[in-house]
N, C-alpha and C positions, 0 to 999 in steps of 0.2 A: 501926774502926767504918766499915761500908759504907753507901752511899746508893743505893737502887733508882731507875731512870729513870722518869719519869712515863709511865704507860700510856695516858692519854687522848690525848696528842699523837701517839703512834705509831699509834693506831687511825685517827685522822683522816687521816694520810698514806696509810695503806693503802687506805682507801675512796676517797680522791681519785684515787689511781693506778688503782684498779679501774674507777672511773667513766670516767676518761679512756680507758682501754683499751677498755672496752665501747662507748663513744661512737664511737671510731675504727672499731671493727668494724662497728657499725650503719651509720655514714656510708659506709664502704666498700661495704657490701652494697647500700645504697640508691642510691649514685651510680654503681655499676658498670653496664656495658653501656648507656652513654648514658642514665643515670637511668631505666632501665626499671622497676626495682622501686619507685622513688619515684612514678612516674606510675601504676603499678598501685595503690598505696595511695591516691593522690588519687582515682582512678576508683572504687576499691572503697568508700571511706568518704565520697565526695562532698565532698572538701576542696578548696574553691576558692581559699583564701588562699595556697596554695603557688605560685600563678601558672599552674596548669594548668586548662584548661576541663573542667568536669565534663560528660561526655557520657553521657546516659542510654542504656542498652542498648535496642535496638528490641524492642518487644513481639512475641512470637511469635503469629502468627495461628493460630487453631484449624484444623487440617487436617480437610477433609471425609473422612468415612469412605468408603473405596473398596471396591467390591465385589470379588469374586474375579476375578482376571485371567482373560481368556478363554484357554482352552487351545487352542493351535494344532493343527489336524488333523494326524494322522500323515502324513508324506510318502508320496505314491503311489509304488508300485514303478515302476522304469524300464520304459518300453515295450520289449517284445521285438521286435527287428527281425529279420525272417526273412531269411536269406541269399538273395541274388539269384543266379540261375544266370548266372555270368559268361560262359558259353559262348555264350549267346544275344546278348550285347552286345559281344563281342570285335571290336575294329576296326570299330565301327559307322560312324564318320565316313569311314573309308577304303573302305568297301564300295561296289562299283559299283552304280549305280542308273540307271534309265531308264524312260521311259514305254512301257508295253506295250499296243498297240492290240488290241482284240478286237471281234468283230462284236456289235453291239447288237440284232440281229434274228435270230430263228430262221428256219430254212429254210422252214417252212410259211407263216409270215407274209410272207416275201419273195415266195413264189409267189403268195399272195393279192394283194399289192400290184401285181405285174406283171399279173395277170389283170384287176384293176380298171382298169389303164391301157389295156386293149383288146387284150391278148395272152394268151389263155387257155392258160396253161402246164400246167394240170391240177394234181393233188394232189402232195404231197411223197412220192416213192416210191423204192424201191430201184432202183439202176442196172442196166441190162441186161448190161453188160460186166463191171463190178466190183461184187461183192456187198457190199463194205465202203463203197461210195459211194451216197449218196442224191442225188436230183436231181429237177428239174422243167424241162420245156423246151417250146418252141413253134416251129413253122416255118410261115411264111405259105405258102399254096398257090400253086404255080407251074404255069402251063399250058405243056406241052411243044410245042404247035402254034403258039404265038405267033410272029409274024414278027420283032418287035423285042425287045430285051432287057427282061425284066420285072423290076420291083423285087421284092425279097424281103428277109426279115428272119428271123434265127434267134437265139433267146435261150435261155440255159440257166443254171440255178442249181445248183451242186454243193455237197455238204457231207457230214457224217457221219451215221450212224444216229441219233445223239442230237439231231439237228436243228441242229447248228452249221454255219454257212455257211463254205465255204472260198473260193469265187470266184463271180462273176457275169460272164458273157460274152455279148456281142452281136456278131453278124456281119450286116452290112447291105449290100445292093446298091441304090444310089439313083441311077438314071440321070436324065438331064436331060429327063424327059418329064412330062406331067401326072400320070401314075400314080406316077412316082418322087417328084415334089414332094409328092403327097398322103401317101405313106409317110414322107417326110422329116419332115412335121409330126407324124405319130404317133410317129416315132422321138424327136423332141425331147421330147414328153410322157413317153415311156418313160424317158428319161434323168433327167428331173426326178423322176419317181416313184421310181426306184431310189435316187437319192442321198438323197431325203427319207426313204425307208423305212429305209435303213441307219443314218441318224442322223449321218452325217459332215458336219456343217455347215461345217467348215473347208475342205471341198472343193467347197462349193456354187457358188463363183464359177467353177468350170471348166465348169459345165453350159451357160452362155451361149456359150462358145467352141466347145463340142462341137455346139451347135445350129447354129452357122455352119459346121460341118464343118471346123474348124481342128484341126490336130494338137495334142494336149495330153498332157503327161506330168507329173503332179503328185503329190507325196508329202507326207504330214503325219503325223508320229509313227507311222510304220509303215504307214499306210493309203496305198494307191496307186490312182490312176485313170489309165488310159492310153487314148487314142483316136488312131488313125492310119489312113491309107489305104494300100492295098496298092500296091506298086511296079508291078505288072503292069497294074492298072486303077485310076485315081485315083477312080473312083466306087464302089469297094468299100472298106468301112470295118470296122474291128475295135475293139471297146470291151471293156475288162476292168477289173473292180474286184476287188482282192484285198488281202491283207495281206503286205507285203514284210518279210521277216526276213533281211537280208543278212549280219548278223553272227552269230557263234557264241553271244554272250550272249543275243540275242533268241531263238534257237532253243532254248537251254537253258531260258529262262524260259517259253516257250510249251509245251515238253514238261512242265515242272513243273505247269502248270495244266491240262494235258490229262488228265482223269480216266481216259480209256481206257487210258492207259499206266501207271497206278498198279498196285502189287501188290495182289492180293486180300486182303481182311481175313480174319484167322483166324476160324473158327467159335467162337462162345461157347457152352460147355457148362455146364450147371448143376452146381454143386458139391454133392457128397453130404454 
C-alpha cells in the first residue's frame, strides 16, 4: 500500500520560488545603471515616497506660426573681366620718363605781342630763304650818314607753317649814348613782353638781369634763355629763346609729337 505526497505543500514551494526569482529580476532591472529605471518610474508616476523628487516636465509653449521663409535671390553671374592688353603696360615702372617742354604760344600771337611792345614785326609769313619756315621780323632804321655809332635792334621769330614757334632771337647794339639808353629801355620792355607771352614763368627771374645787360644762360625743363655780349664789342648783345633738346630721348619724344612727321592716314572708302 502506497501513500501519495501532499500536493498543496509542493505548490506553495513552487510559487515562493517563482516570486523570489521574479522579484530578483525586477530589482535587478530597476537598480541597474545607477537606478536609472527606478528614477524613471518615480518621475513617470509621480511617486515621491521613494526618496526622489518629482519634477514636473516643463510645459511646451505654443509656437507662433511662421510664414514662408524668404527665398534668397539667385546668385548673380560673375562679372566678366575683359583681358587687358599687357603690351601697353609692360615694364611701366621701368620706362624712362621726363618733362617735355613745348611752346605755349603760336607764332602769330608771338608776333602780335612783340608788335604791342613797340617793334612792329608784321604778320606771320613764309620765310624768303626757306619755304618750310615761317617768321616775322623787325629792324630799327639806321642812318648811314651818322657820325657816331647808332643804336639798333633786330628781332625775329621763327617757326613752322602750322604756327609752332621754334626760336625767338634779338640782336641789339646799345652804345653809351642818349639814343642808346633810350633803346635800352625799350629793349627791357621787349624782353619782359617776350617772356610773358611765351608763358615760361620759371625763367622770368632772368629778365631783370638781362635788363642790367648781364650775361645770362638759364635752362628749365628744356626751355633755354641765353643773353650775352659779343667779344668784339661789349655793347653788342644777342638774346635767344628756344627749346634745348640735348639728349636723344628728348629728340625722339619731340619727333613723336610732331604731326608733320607722322605717316599720312589711309583714305577711308565706303563699303559696298
